[in-house]
C-alpha positions in Angstrom: 15.6 8.9 -51.8 13.7 7.4 -54.7 10.9 8.9 -56.7 8.7 6.0 -55.6 9.6 6.9 -51.9 8.8 10.4 -52.6 5.5 9.8 -54.0 4.5 7.5 -51.2 5.4 9.9 -48.6 3.9 13.0 -50.2 7.3 14.7 -51.0 8.3 16.7 -54.0 11.8 16.0 -55.1 13.0 18.9 -57.4 14.7 17.3 -60.2 18.0 19.2 -61.2 18.8 20.0 -64.6 22.0 20.4 -66.5 22.8 22.0 -70.0 25.2 21.1 -72.7 27.5 23.4 -74.6 24.7 24.5 -76.7 22.5 25.5 -73.9 20.1 22.5 -74.2 18.7 21.6 -71.0 18.7 17.9 -69.7 16.5 17.1 -66.5 17.6 14.5 -64.3 14.9 11.4 -64.5 17.1 9.5 -61.8 17.6 6.9 -64.3 21.0 4.7 -64.8 20.5 4.9 -68.3 20.6 8.8 -68.2 23.6 8.8 -66.0 25.4 6.2 -68.3 24.6 8.3 -71.4 25.5 12.0 -69.7 28.9 10.7 -68.4 29.9 8.9 -71.5 29.4 12.3 -73.7 31.5 14.2 -71.1 34.2 11.7 -71.2 34.3 12.2 -74.7 34.7 16.0 -74.3 31.0 17.2 -74.4 30.7 19.2 -71.4 27.6 20.2 -69.2 26.9 22.8 -66.8 24.8 22.5 -63.7 22.0 24.8 -62.8 19.6 25.1 -60.1 15.8 26.5 -59.7 15.6 30.1 -59.5 14.1 31.8 -56.4 10.9 32.8 -58.5 10.3 29.0 -59.3 10.8 28.0 -55.6 8.3 30.7 -54.5 5.7 29.7 -56.9 6.0 26.3 -55.8 5.7 27.3 -52.4 2.8 29.5 -52.9 0.7 26.9 -54.6 1.4 24.3 -51.6 0.5 27.0 -49.2 -3.1 26.7 -50.4 -3.1 23.1 -49.3 -0.9 22.5 -46.6 -0.4 24.2 -43.4 3.3 24.1 -43.4 6.1 23.6 -46.2 9.7 22.5 -45.4 12.3 23.2 -48.4 15.5 21.2 -47.6 18.2 22.8 -49.6 22.1 21.7 -50.0 24.9 23.2 -48.1 25.9 26.7 -49.3 29.2 25.5 -50.6 27.5 23.5 -53.1 24.6 25.6 -53.9 23.0 29.0 -53.2 19.6 28.0 -52.7 19.4 28.4 -49.2 20.7 32.1 -49.1 18.5 32.6 -52.4 15.2 31.2 -50.9 15.3 32.0 -47.2 13.2 35.3 -47.9 10.2 32.8 -48.3 10.7 31.8 -44.6 10.7 35.5 -43.6 7.6 36.2 -45.9 5.6 33.2 -44.2 6.9 32.9 -40.9 5.8 29.3 -38.9 4.5 28.2 -42.1 7.3 28.0 -44.6 10.9 26.9 -43.2 14.0 27.0 -45.5 16.5 24.3 -44.1 20.2 24.3 -44.8 21.1 20.7 -44.6 24.9 21.4 -44.0 25.4 18.6 -46.6 24.0 16.9 -49.4 22.3 13.7 -50.9 21.9 11.2 -48.0 21.8 13.9 -45.3 18.6 15.4 -47.1 17.3 11.9 -46.9 17.9 11.0 -43.3 16.5 14.5 -42.5 13.3 13.5 -44.4 12.7 10.5 -42.4 13.3 12.2 -39.1 10.9 15.2 -40.0 8.0 12.5 -41.0 8.8 10.7 -37.6 8.2 14.0 -35.8 4.9 14.6 -37.6 3.7 11.1 -36.5 3.1 12.7 -33.2 2.8 16.5 -33.8 0.7 18.6 -36.0 3.3 21.3 -36.6 6.8 21.8 -36.4 8.8 25.1 -35.4 12.4 26.3 -36.4 14.4 25.1 -33.0 13.0 21.5 -33.9 14.1 21.6 -37.4 17.4 23.0 -36.4 17.9 20.1 -33.9 17.1 17.6 -36.5 19.5 19.2 -39.0 22.3 19.1 -36.2 21.6 15.5 -35.0 21.9 14.2 -38.8 24.9 16.1 -39.4 26.5 15.0 -36.3 25.8 11.3 -36.6 26.4 11.1 -40.2 29.6 11.3 -42.7 29.9 11.0 -46.5 33.2 10.2 -48.3 33.8 9.6 -51.8 36.4 8.9 -54.5 36.2 10.7 -57.9 37.2 8.6 -61.1 37.8 12.1 -62.7 40.1 14.5 -60.9 39.7 17.0 -63.8 35.8 17.0 -63.2 36.4 17.7 -59.6 38.8 20.7 -60.4 36.4 22.1 -63.0 33.6 22.1 -60.0 35.9 24.2 -58.0 35.7 21.7 -55.0 39.5 21.1 -55.1 42.4 24.0 -55.7 43.8 23.5 -59.0 47.2 23.3 -57.5 46.2 20.2 -55.5 44.7 18.6 -58.6 48.0 19.0 -60.7 50.0 17.4 -57.7 47.3 14.6 -57.7 47.8 13.7 -61.1 51.3 13.8 -61.1 51.7 11.5 -58.4 48.8 9.1 -60.1 46.9 9.3 -57.0 43.3 10.4 -56.1 41.7 11.8 -52.8 39.1 10.5 -50.7 37.1 13.3 -50.2 35.2 14.2 -46.8 31.9 15.7 -48.4 30.7 16.4 -44.8 33.8 18.4 -43.8 34.0 21.2 -46.5 35.5 18.6 -49.1 38.6 18.4 -47.3 40.6 15.3 -48.7 40.9 12.7 -46.0 43.4 10.6 -47.7 45.1 9.9 -51.2 45.1 6.5 -52.6 46.4 4.7 -55.7 43.5 3.5 -57.8 43.3 -0.1 -58.3 40.0 -1.8 -58.3 36.8 -0.4 -57.2 36.4 -2.9 -54.4 39.8 -2.2 -53.2 39.3 1.6 -53.1 35.9 1.2 -51.3 37.6 -0.8 -48.6 40.0 2.0 -48.2 36.9 4.4 -48.1 35.4 2.2 -45.3 38.8 2.8 -43.2 38.2 6.4 -43.5 34.6 6.1 -42.5 35.4 4.0 -39.4 38.3 6.8 -38.3 35.8 9.4 -38.5 33.7 7.7 -36.0 37.1 7.0 -34.0 36.6 3.1 -34.8 33.5 2.9 -32.2 31.1 1.4 -35.1 29.3 -1.9 -34.4 26.3 -3.2 -35.8 24.0 -1.6 -32.6 25.4 1.8 -33.4 25.2 1.8 -37.1 21.8 2.9 -38.3 22.2 2.7 -42.1 24.9 2.7 -44.7 24.4 4.2 -48.0 26.4 3.3 -51.3 26.0 6.2 -53.8 27.4 5.1 -57.2 27.6 6.5 -60.7 26.5 3.4 -62.7 28.9 0.6 -61.4 28.1 -2.6 -63.0 25.8 -5.0 -60.9 28.5 -7.5 -60.2 31.1 -5.0 -58.8 28.2 -3.4 -56.7 27.1 -6.8 -55.1 30.6 -7.4 -54.3 30.9 -4.1 -52.6 27.8 -4.5 -50.8 29.3 -7.6 -49.4 32.2 -5.9 -48.6 30.3 -3.4 -46.8 28.4 -6.0 -44.6 31.7 -7.7 -43.6 33.9 -4.8 -42.9 31.1 -3.0 -40.6 29.5 -6.4 -39.5 26.0 -5.3 -40.3 23.0 -7.1 -42.1 22.0 -6.4 -45.8 19.1 -4.6 -44.3 21.3 -1.7 -43.1 22.9 -1.3 -46.6 20.9 1.4 -49.1 22.0 1.8 -52.6 21.4 5.0 -54.3 22.4 6.5 -57.8 24.6 9.6 -57.9 22.2 12.9 -58.6 22.9 13.9 -62.4 24.4 17.2 -61.4 27.2 15.6 -59.0 28.0 12.9 -61.6 28.8 15.8 -64.3 32.0 16.2 -62.2 32.6 12.9 -60.7 31.9 10.7 -63.9 31.4 7.1 -64.4 32.4 4.3 -61.8 32.9 7.1 -59.2 31.6 5.8 -55.5 30.4 7.5 -52.0 30.0 5.9 -48.9 27.6 7.7 -46.5 27.0 6.3 -42.8 24.7 7.2 -40.2 24.8 5.9 -36.7 22.2 5.9 -33.8 22.9 8.9 -31.7 26.7 8.4 -31.8 28.6 11.4 -33.1 31.4 11.7 -35.2 34.9 13.2 -34.2 34.9 16.8 -34.4 
């Protein structure tokens, strides 16, 4: 979700930060220019570390919002990616029925889709409860998927998302994994890197398999293309391929930049595809 959308919807998007080898903090401004500069520095052997908001800072924000709002919902990334949920769920216990700390079960686009559903719920209701939030979380997770191909296998290894032994085998064979982000980062398929467009077409096939090839224009609600500063010409070609492969109109395609902390591991030209259906669940 863009910062402009967040402002319009009265949502605070917490900007994640990274730090360089000297401890200097860099806060994500969600711009392509920043992604370009940081990924170039990392490629030139200037490492960055990712960080997250401390529970104290989150608590201060929540307490401040409680002065003006009846209920606060804080959507966190899935536990394997960050410890935010475990670190902040005490706030829900401290303020029952007013503060909700939600484990999204995934990252990125899953947060965005959850947010839209929560907003829709509030159009007809003044308050929400834990059971409703859990149902929204489960519905989004069960009807969505995300896969990506990293351009930097080393970066993924450093992030701890793939075992070192597997990374060495992939590098030796000169292949890359298509990773299921919504399924514990399991490699769904391995490919030899060709052009970005050819890589993406293979990702589309993996997405189709996740939904047992039952996808069609009526079923597909939204397709996200998340990229790390891919050039505009290539990006337009990828969007065209998505429309042709899934037989959808352009209005179902959303383009997002990779969040800065994730880009520090995936590096420039990495791509992710995330697809959500209208109540059609993916294969278990």
